[in-house]
Structure formats: C-alpha cells, structure tokens
N, C-alpha and C positions, 0 to 999 in steps of 0.2 A: 279669426285670423286678421292680423294687422299688416297692411302693405308696407314694404320697405320703400322709402321715398328719398333717402339721402345717398347719393353716389358721388364720391370725389371726382373732380374733373378728369383726372388720368383714367379712371375706370369708365367714365362715359365715353372717352375716346377709344378705349379698349373694346367696349361693347360694339361700337361701330365697326371696328376692324373684325371682330369675331362674327358679326352678322354677315359681312362680305365673305369671310373665310368659309362659312358653312353653307353658303348659297349653292344650291344644286345637289347637296349631299342627300342620300336617301333618308337620312334621319333629321333633315332640316326642320321638319314640323315639330320637333321636340325643343327647338331653340326658342326660349320664352323669357323675356326680360321682366316679366311681372313677378316679383319676388315677395315672399310673405314670411311672417313670423307668427307663431302661436302666442296669443296675448298673455298666457301665463308666464312667459319667459321675460316679459318686460321689466318686472321688478329686479331681476338678476342683472340687467344691463344698466340700472340707474345708480347703483352704488356697490362697492366691493363687498364680498362676503368676509366673514371672520376667518383669519388665517388658521385658527384652531380647528376649523371644519375641513381643512384641506387634507386630502389623502396623501399618505406617505408613499413614495415610489419603491417600497420594499415589499417582500413577499407577504407580510401580514397586511399591509395596506391594500395591495393589489388584490389579494384573495378575498378581501371583504366585499369586493364587487360580485363575488359568487354567492354571497349570503342572500337569503330571501329578503324581499322588501326593497326599500330605497334608503339612501343616505340622507343625513340631515340637509345637505345641499346637493341637489342634482343639476342645478344651473347656477353658475356663479364664477367670479374671478377675484383674484387678489394678488398681492405681492408678498412673498414669504420673507423671513428674516434674512436669508442669504441673498436677496435680490432676485431670486427665481420667480418668474411669473407662473401662476397656477390657474387652471380653469377646469370646470366641470360642465358637461352638457348632457341633456337627455332629449332625444327627438323620436317621436313615434313614427313607425313605418307601417301603416295599415295595409293589408293586402300583399305584403312582401315576404319573401323567404330569405334565409341565410344564403342559399345558393345564388340568388340574384345579386346580393351584395358582393360576394366573392367574384362573380362574373364581371360586375361593373368595374372593380378596381383594376383589372387588366384590360378590359375592352376599351375603356376610356383613354388608355394610353397608346392605342394603336396609331392615332393621328391627332394633332392638336385640335382639330375641329370637334372631335368627340369630347375632349376635355372641357371645351367651352360650354357644353350643354349643362354642366354641373353648376356653374356660376357664371352666367354669360357676361357679366361686367368685369369680373376679377380674374378669371382663369385664362391662361395663355397657352401652356403646354405641359404635358407630363411625358418625358422622354425616357424609355427604359434603357438601362445600361446594357442589357443583353436583349435585343429585339427577338432573337430566335425563340425565347420562351413563349412568345405570343402565338407561335404557329407550330411548335414542336408537337408531334403526334403523341397521343396517349396521356396527356396531362389533364388533371382536373382543373376546374376554375380556381380552386384554392392554390394549387401548385403553380399556376401561372402568375400568382400574386405574392404568396408568402415565399420568402427567400430571395426576392428580387430587389433591385434598387432602381428607383425612378428619380430623374432630375426634374423637379417641379418648379415651374415658373408661374407666378401669380401675384396678385396684389393682396396684401393684408392691410385693410384700410387704404390710405393713400400711398403706402410704401410698397414698391415692387420687391418681392422676395424670391430669390433663387435658392432652392434647398435640395440637397441630395437626401432622399428618404430611403432607408434600408428597412424593408418589411421583414419582421422577425416572427419566428414561432413564439407564441406567448410564453412558453416555458423559459425562453432565454431571458425574459424580464423577471421571472420569479413566480409566474402563475402555476398553480396546480391544475394542469389541464385534465387530469383524471376526474375533476369535479365538474367539468363543463357540461356534460350531458345532464346531470342531475340539476344543475343550476339553470338549464334551459338556454345555454349559449349555443346559438345556431350559426354564428359567423363571428369573425374577429379580424381586426387589422391593427397590429401593434408595430410601431416603427420607432427608430431613432434617426434623427436627421441632423444635418449641419448646414449652415449658410455657406454659399459658394463664393463669398468674398469676405476678406478679413474685416473684423476679427471673426474667427470661426466659432460659432456658438451652437451648442447642442440643444436639441428639443427631443423630448420623449413623448410619444402619443399612444394612447390606448383607446381602441374602439371595440366594444363588445355588443353584439346584437343578441338581445335576450328575448326569448319567445313570449308573446302575449296572446290574448284570446283572438285577436284579429290580425296578427302579423308579428312584428317584433318592435322592440324599442332599442334605439342605439344609445348606449351610455358611454360617454367619452371622458377622458381625463388627459390633461396636458401639463408638462413641466417645461417651461421655456427659459433658457438662459443659463443652464448649468454647464460645467466643464468647458469654460471659455478658453480658447487658445488663439494665438496669433500666428498666422503663417508668414514666415520670413526666411529668406535665403534657403528655400527648399525644406525648411524644418517647421514643425508645429511646436510653438513655445507656450507652455501653460502660463496663464496670467495670474491665476489664483487670486490672492487678496489684492493684487495690483488692480485687477479689473474693477473691483468694488470702489477702490479709491478714485479711479478714472470715471466712474459713473457708467461703465459699459453695461453692466448687468441691468441697471435701471433703464437704460435706453433701449436695449434689445429684448430684454425680458421684462421683469417687473410688472407694475400695475398697468402701464400703458400697453405693453405687448400682450398681456393676458386679456385685457378688455378687447383689443382689436381682433385677437384670435377667437375669442368667444363670439363676438359679433359675426365674424366670417363663418365660423363653424355652424352656428345656428341657422344662418341664411342658407349655406350650401346644402346642408343635410335636410333641412325642411324642404328646400326646392327639389332635391333628389327624391324625396319620399313621394312627391306628387306624380312622378313619371317613371320611376324605376320598374314597377311591375309591367307597365305597358311596353316600354322599350325592350325589356327582357323578352317578353313574349314575341315581339316582332323580329328581334335580331339575334337572340341567343341560339 
C-alpha cells in the first residue's frame, strides 16, 4: 500500500472543518485522514489508457462486465473522441458483503459528518432529495439507495463539485440483471448525475460489486461530460457541437476530469474498504 501525500490546500482546510464536525459523534473513531492506494494502480495514474480499451455505455459494453475474468484495462483514464472523459477502476473489499455496500450508500447520507468518513479531506455532504426514504419502515438497504436522488457536495481534486446523483436500477442503463447472480454481482450502484451550476453536464457511473474468495471487488466505470446543456431563462438548452467548440467538454470532462475522478475514486473506495465491515457491524 502506498500512502497518499498530496492534498490541495482547499481540501486540507475541508479536512480541518470535517474533523470538528465529527467531534463527539459515536462513529468519530472511524474518521481517519491516513489514506492509501494499492501500489498496482500507480501505473494507471501515470499516463492515459488507450481510448480503444474504453467500454461503450451501451448494453453490449455494459453487459461485458458480467462476463468472467477481467477487461484489458481495469484501472485507467482517457479522453474519448467526443471529449467525454472515461475511467475504469477496480478496488478489492476483503471481508465485505454486498449488503454492507448497499447499507453504506444510504447510511452515509443521513448527516454530513457520516459522509466525511468516506473521504475526510474531500467529502462535504450527501443530502437526499427525499429524507423520508432513510427511515421509512419496511425497506431494504437496497431500496433506501436505489431509486433515490442525492445532492453530493465534494472536492474532485482541487475543484469543488456539486452534483445531483440519481441512483438507478441497473436495467435502466441496459444491464441484463437476470445475469447478475450467475456473474457473482452482490451489490450495485448505478447513477446518472448533473452538475448543479451551469453548464449542466451529465455523468454516468457504474459500480458493480463482484464476489471474490474473501469478499468482493468493486469494478467501476464512468463517462464524464456527455449531454451538456446550459440552463438559461428557466430552460435547458442543449449545446451539442457548440460545447466542443467552446472547449467545455474538455474542461469539465475530457482527460483532466477523468484523471481527477479516477484519483478520487481509487482513494475513496480503497479507504472505505478498510473500515466498511467494522462500521457495518457496529451501526447497521
């Protein structure tokens, strides 16, 4: 494991705020600013992957994640021909179950202090659009997560990002969910999001937890910067090719966005993997 040592100034200040926010909470002992990466992911952060190895966000591409084995690139980032940022990541979660992951996605949104545990330097808050789903009787952990929308406030690299994430049934993206059991998929978190300030830019995220001999591995794919619109005079105006001409896709998606999101993803999920089982046993 390699320690993370670079934290932009804004995230250092956020860490200090989060440390005060969580003081006195019953789960304060899980707040830990020592973050790590598995050394095998470092080559993926040093240079972009070949765009030809990127997964297509169509049913054929998505359902290839249900095939046995691994893809040619499981950790990597690049800019696609249309300016969209793409990234792939794989993080092992030893000793963890799919139920733990579904529980985490709603439990961490109950109050901002919980969300900071996930990435103490970069996370600020995850506010559910409908808070009643967190306490409504008779729901499973998955039902408190899938079908909801959360307003997520966090730093991606040095840039603060406020995104509305709608968590979807994977079938809505084109997955053949009848194959999940055979493929060993024990949990999932698929979402479409948009930035909350103009220009409004879409992101599609796929997280699949696949059973391993000692827990699960989280395989993730992101497409950042597609379907850009500009919110003006109460209307959403598609920018289409104009966006590329203005450099908007390259600025908010593209190679830079993909790199920063990969870095963020690998850190937050690697960190979560170190305490998810313990915090679930204590608080679920």
